[in-house]
BAVEXMAR-75100 format. One record per residue (C-alpha): chain; x, y, z; residue in three letters; residue number from 1. Coordinates in steps of 0.001 Angstrom, whole numbers, plus 500000, padded with zeros to 6 digits. Example, Ala and Ser with C-alpha at 12.3 -4.5 7.8 and 13.67 -1.06 7.14 Angstrom:
BEGIN
  ch      c1      c2      c3   aa    i
   A  512300  495500  507800  Ala    1
   A  513670  498940  507140  Ser    2
end
This chain:
BEGIN
  ch      c1      c2      c3   aa    i
   A  532326  499880  508949  Met    1
   A  531725  498558  512425  Pro    2
   A  530483  495180  512827  Ala    3
   A  527512  496561  514402  Ala    4
   A  526467  499566  512173  Ala    5
   A  524025  502248  512560  Arg    6
   A  522111  502229  509016  Val    7
   A  519681  504871  507882  Leu    8
   A  517283  505255  504865  Thr    9
   A  514871  508243  504179  Ile   10
   A  511693  508320  501769  Gly   11
   A  508021  507885  501739  Asn   12
   A  508075  504215  501383  Phe   13
   A  504086  503909  500574  Asp   14
   A  503423  500467  499507  Ala   15
   A  506652  498730  500945  Val   16
   A  507029  497299  497613  His   17
   A  509940  494951  496263  Leu   18
   A  512258  497825  495637  Gly   19
   A  511881  499042  499180  His   20
   A  512175  495441  500692  Gln   21
   A  515460  494980  498606  Ala   22
   A  516686  498469  499766  Leu   23
   A  516038  497397  503479  Ile   24
   A  517258  494041  503115  Ser   25
   A  520644  495634  501765  Gln   26
   A  520602  498040  504921  Ala   27
   A  520178  495024  507052  Arg   28
   A  523122  493238  506028  Arg   29
   A  525170  496608  506264  Arg   30
   A  523912  497075  509886  Ala   31
   A  525393  493830  510732  Gly   32
   A  525136  491273  513626  Ser   33
   A  523702  493714  516407  Gly   34
   A  523348  496716  514120  Gly   35
   A  520420  499030  513793  Arg   36
   A  518465  499905  510807  Val   37
   A  516319  503132  511132  Thr   38
   A  513785  504443  508468  Ala   39
   A  512786  508039  508547  Leu   40
   A  509627  507934  506492  Val   41
   A  507478  510902  505330  Phe   42
   A  503849  511043  506253  Asp   43
   A  501890  512358  504623  Pro   44
   A  503226  512447  501234  His   45
   A  505194  515834  500848  Pro   46
   A  502935  516794  497920  Ala   47
   A  500109  516993  500347  Ser   48
   A  501823  520306  501479  Thr   49
   A  503522  521505  498334  Leu   50
   A  500261  520791  496268  Arg   51
   A  497364  520584  498436  Pro   52
   A  494912  518235  496268  Gly   53
   A  497227  516687  494034  Ala   54
   A  499116  514288  496451  Ala   55
   A  498887  510884  495216  Pro   56
   A  496683  508508  497151  Pro   57
   A  497815  506478  500028  Arg   58
   A  498770  502891  499194  Leu   59
   A  499135  502035  503023  Thr   60
   A  498008  503732  506152  Ser   61
   A  500694  504752  508549  Trp   62
   A  500160  502003  510792  Thr   63
   A  500315  499462  508145  Arg   64
   A  503372  500910  506634  Arg   65
   A  505239  500758  509908  Arg   66
   A  504378  497201  510425  Asp   67
   A  505310  496460  506982  Leu   68
   A  508637  498026  507252  Leu   69
   A  509287  496155  510569  Ala   70
   A  508625  493020  508984  Ala   71
   A  511013  493682  506138  Ala   72
   A  513745  494325  508780  Gly   73
   A  513550  497962  509855  Val   74
   A  514398  498249  513973  Asp   75
   A  512877  501675  513985  Glu   76
   A  510488  503886  512111  Val   77
   A  510577  507691  512547  Val   78
   A  507602  509708  510962  Arg   79
   A  508688  512918  509296  Leu   80
   A  506199  515213  509338  Glu   81
   A  506349  517380  505766  Pro   82
   A  505427  520874  507211  Thr   83
   A  506133  523736  504856  Thr   84
   A  509209  524861  507105  Ala   85
   A  510721  521471  507102  Phe   86
   A  510450  521143  503428  Leu   87
   A  512026  524376  503004  Gly   88
   A  514973  523163  504683  Thr   89
   A  518130  523366  502542  Ser   90
   A  519639  519946  501427  Pro   91
   A  522774  520514  503427  Glu   92
   A  520868  521563  506431  Ala   93
   A  518572  518623  506296  Phe   94
   A  521756  516121  506141  Ile   95
   A  523410  517917  509205  Ala   96
   A  520307  517566  511276  Ser   97
   A  519891  513806  510198  Val   98
   A  523664  513199  510910  Ala   99
   A  523509  515154  514255  Ala  100
   A  520372  513321  515577  Glu  101
   A  521099  509728  514362  His  102
   A  524863  509684  513892  Ala  103
   A  524370  507004  510929  Pro  104
   A  527305  504962  509689  Asp  105
   A  525796  504330  506386  Ala  106
   A  522947  505703  504534  Leu  107
   A  521270  503800  501919  Leu  108
   A  518835  505127  498841  Glu  109
   A  517841  504391  495396  Gly  110
   A  519374  506208  492509  Pro  111
   A  516839  508478  492051  Asp  112
   A  516718  509849  495567  Phe  113
   A  516160  513747  495917  Arg  114
   A  516147  515674  499149  Phe  115
   A  515941  519019  500785  Gly  116
   A  514282  522412  499429  His  117
   A  512882  521974  496050  Ala  118
   A  514271  518553  495853  Arg  119
   A  517839  520283  494967  Arg  120
   A  519873  517381  496716  Gly  121
   A  520919  514328  494702  Asp  122
   A  523257  511476  495382  Ile  123
   A  526136  513325  494070  Ala  124
   A  525632  515993  496648  Leu  125
   A  524696  513177  499465  Leu  126
   A  527953  511556  498925  Arg  127
   A  529941  514938  499507  Arg  128
   A  527654  515533  502651  Leu  129
   A  528368  511998  503881  Gly  130
   A  532134  512577  503466  Gly  131
   A  531907  515531  505657  Gln  132
   A  529555  514235  508331  His  133
   A  531424  510927  508441  Gly  134
   A  528827  508471  506707  Phe  135
   A  528942  506019  503683  Glu  136
   A  526334  506540  501057  Val  137
   A  525388  503196  499437  Ile  138
   A  523024  503635  496531  Val  139
   A  520817  500320  495831  Val  140
   A  519715  499858  492288  Asp  141
   A  516080  499676  491098  Ala  142
   A  514198  496379  491265  Val  143
   A  512752  495077  488087  Glu  144
   A  509651  492366  488088  Ala  145
   A  507743  490886  485239  Pro  146
   A  504058  491441  484799  Leu  147
   A  501384  489151  483695  Asp  148
   A  501872  489361  480120  Asp  149
   A  505876  489142  480564  His  150
   A  506424  493083  480442  Thr  151
   A  509597  493771  482667  Leu  152
   A  509186  496929  484749  Val  153
   A  511030  498839  487238  Thr  154
   A  509074  498617  490499  Val  155
   A  507759  502083  492117  Ser  156
   A  504821  503341  494334  Ser  157
   A  503387  505288  491268  Ser  158
   A  503300  501996  488907  Leu  159
   A  501325  500343  491633  Val  160
   A  499025  503099  491794  Arg  161
   A  498581  503159  487844  Trp  162
   A  497885  499214  487939  Leu  163
   A  495497  499444  490701  Leu  164
   A  493572  502270  488789  Ala  165
   A  493378  500078  485771  His  166
   A  491889  497085  487833  Gly  167
   A  495155  494975  487519  Arg  168
   A  495461  493833  491125  Val  169
   A  497451  490759  489968  Arg  170
   A  500065  492762  488588  Asp  171
   A  500150  495046  491486  Ala  172
   A  500689  492211  493672  Ala  173
   A  503877  491222  491414  Arg  174
   A  505296  494587  492428  Leu  175
   A  504168  494440  495933  Leu  176
   A  505294  490859  496823  Gly  177
   A  502126  490305  498202  Arg  178
   A  498245  490888  497293  Pro  179
   A  497129  494304  497795  Tyr  180
   A  495225  494975  500905  Glu  181
   A  492696  497445  502376  Leu  182
   A  491635  497959  505771  Arg  183
   A  488863  499853  507575  Gly  184
   A  485692  499728  509958  Pro  185
   A  482514  498387  508411  Val  186
   A  479812  501242  508296  Arg  187
   A  476371  501142  507234  Ala  188
   A  475607  501336  503605  Gly  189
   A  472266  501669  501814  Asp  190
   A  471918  497662  502842  Arg  191
   A  471258  496993  499205  Arg  192
   A  473277  493615  499207  Gly  193
   A  470816  492431  502104  Arg  194
   A  468004  493283  499916  Gln  195
   A  469317  491247  496912  Leu  196
   A  470011  488150  499314  Gly  197
   A  473654  488795  499260  Thr  198
   A  474944  490961  502335  Pro  199
   A  477896  492727  502206  Thr  200
   A  480196  494433  504634  Ala  201
   A  480528  498052  503445  Asn  202
   A  484253  499287  504350  Val  203
   A  485716  502622  504842  Glu  204
   A  488799  502021  503202  Ala  205
   A  492278  503145  504620  Asp  206
   A  493881  503304  501343  Ala  207
   A  493528  503907  497636  Met  208
   A  490516  502016  496097  Leu  209
   A  491338  499826  492778  Pro  210
   A  489370  500829  489869  Gly  211
   A  485884  500458  489422  Arg  212
   A  484770  496693  488923  Gly  213
   A  484338  493716  490630  Val  214
   A  487173  491543  491907  Tyr  215
   A  487756  488350  493644  Phe  216
   A  489773  488022  496838  Gly  217
   A  489432  487289  500789  Gln  218
   A  488163  489188  503553  Ala  219
   A  487798  488868  507336  Thr  220
   A  484722  488443  509290  Ser  221
   A  483926  489915  512587  Pro  222
   A  485598  487067  514484  Asp  223
   A  488593  487789  512445  Gly  224
   A  488569  484666  510459  Arg  225
   A  489282  484917  506623  Trp  226
   A  486549  484038  504038  Phe  227
   A  486562  484021  500060  Pro  228
   A  485046  487369  499030  Ala  229
   A  483445  488768  495980  Ala  230
   A  484356  492632  496152  Ile  231
   A  482605  495480  494551  Asn  232
   A  484648  498577  494004  Val  233
   A  482204  501636  492618  Gly  234
   A  479048  503258  492353  Val  235
   A  476468  500553  491832  Lys  236
   A  475163  502207  488291  Pro  237
   A  471794  500450  488439  Thr  238
   A  470850  502343  491430  Phe  239
   A  471227  505846  490968  Pro  240
   A  472541  508218  494070  Gly  241
   A  474835  505293  495265  Ala  242
   A  477941  506489  496811  Ala  243
   A  481486  505123  495541  Pro  244
   A  482799  502635  497717  Gly  245
   A  483987  499219  498386  Cys  246
   A  481913  496355  499994  Glu  247
   A  482682  492513  500308  Ala  248
   A  480630  489682  500366  His  249
   A  482067  486900  502428  Leu  250
   A  481479  483489  500814  Val  251
   A  480082  480921  502744  Gly  252
   A  480130  483111  505852  Ala  253
   A  476813  482720  507638  Asp  254
   A  477507  485696  509844  Leu  255
   A  475633  489017  510721  Pro  256
   A  477801  491683  509042  Leu  257
   A  475788  494731  510250  Asp  258
   A  477278  494966  513777  Asp  259
   A  478943  497954  512501  Tyr  260
   A  482390  499416  513549  Gly  261
   A  484735  496099  513368  Trp  262
   A  487655  496041  511167  Glu  263
   A  487524  494180  508015  Cys  264
   A  490532  493198  506088  Arg  265
   A  490250  492844  502003  Ile  266
   A  492804  491245  499853  Arg  267
   A  492299  491618  496051  Phe  268
   A  493363  488596  494036  Leu  269
   A  492023  489132  490842  Gly  270
   A  489612  491351  488580  Phe  271
   A  486199  489487  487660  Leu  272
   A  484478  492291  485433  Arg  273
   A  483854  495880  484780  Ser  274
   A  481161  497930  486566  Glu  275
   A  478115  498352  484732  Met  276
   A  474357  498917  484367  Arg  277
   A  471524  496349  484585  Phe  278
   A  468245  496382  483947  Asp  279
   A  466525  496329  487403  Gly  280
   A  467285  494709  490873  Ala  281
   A  466631  490830  489542  Pro  282
   A  469220  491214  486858  Ala  283
   A  471755  492555  489672  Val  284
   A  471014  489660  491920  Ala  285
   A  471502  486897  489152  Ala  286
   A  474876  488634  488142  Gln  287
   A  475822  488791  491563  Ile  288
   A  475056  485002  492024  Arg  289
   A  477461  484549  489035  Arg  290
   A  480016  486417  490584  Asp  291
   A  479942  484948  493781  Ile  292
   A  480372  481374  491776  Glu  293
   A  482961  482576  489699  Arg  294
   A  484712  483780  493044  Thr  295
   A  483956  480372  494748  Arg  296
   A  485523  478476  491858  Asp  297
   A  488608  480688  491356  Leu  298
   A  489402  480256  495042  Leu  299
   A  488614  476328  495497  Ala  300
   A  491627  475060  496938  Gly  301
   A  493361  478181  497403  His  302
   A  494595  478650  500690  Ala  303
   A  493048  481303  503158  Leu  304
   A  495233  484078  504280  Ala  305
   A  496471  484285  507974  Ser  306
end
């Protein structure tokens, strides 16, 4: 292989988890000094075309995914739009097109990589096509990681989604290699937190919400500073008619949060409690104060994000 190689990888890369990072790390090494790593990334997920309404929820926005891939070592991120015509391309024609456009010296994928119409292409076919088009195929083993209970699991985006759906944000972070983060503009809500004495930033999230409940973590203020945060995800069942959403109370931030439109970043560090109905607003306010104190205690001495 040339000392400075053109290396390619193809996939969804939602989450850019430890498995993705391991693949990119190997691609970076294969590229060599002065080489180039390109990621061809499906966005949105192909299931959004094949099975509208049944596509898995996003774990990263396109912008966030692109930035994470670049930070992991990718030089160029190319978006592949999964149109019906594109997804109908035969495996052979798809690889011929990729080879003609990018002329890779090597293509790196995981062992379960599938490609082309009806996902007919597999690693065995990819190796044959690589021989025809002059590139090496390198298969990168799946990555395993331990959960909090010491269970050893294979890292995948689908497992990250399952963990988040069950409120297991600490375990999700183990697979991601970083805390799970949402970003989005702050929108006007029902101002319930302000009425209860604990104003919150109501965030229009750009990715999957964790399961309903209260979490502790960190969030950014309008001026970009990080603060400890008590985070509520759900519908606030004490108050009928409340829409589901994500809102964060920035602990210790004596700042106005209702200058709407600023981007808030929220990082989930742990689960506090399940969503529940209380006997009126005073009981809710008292519990929120307890949630804030627990957040303050759990994050005491914890370095703020940067």
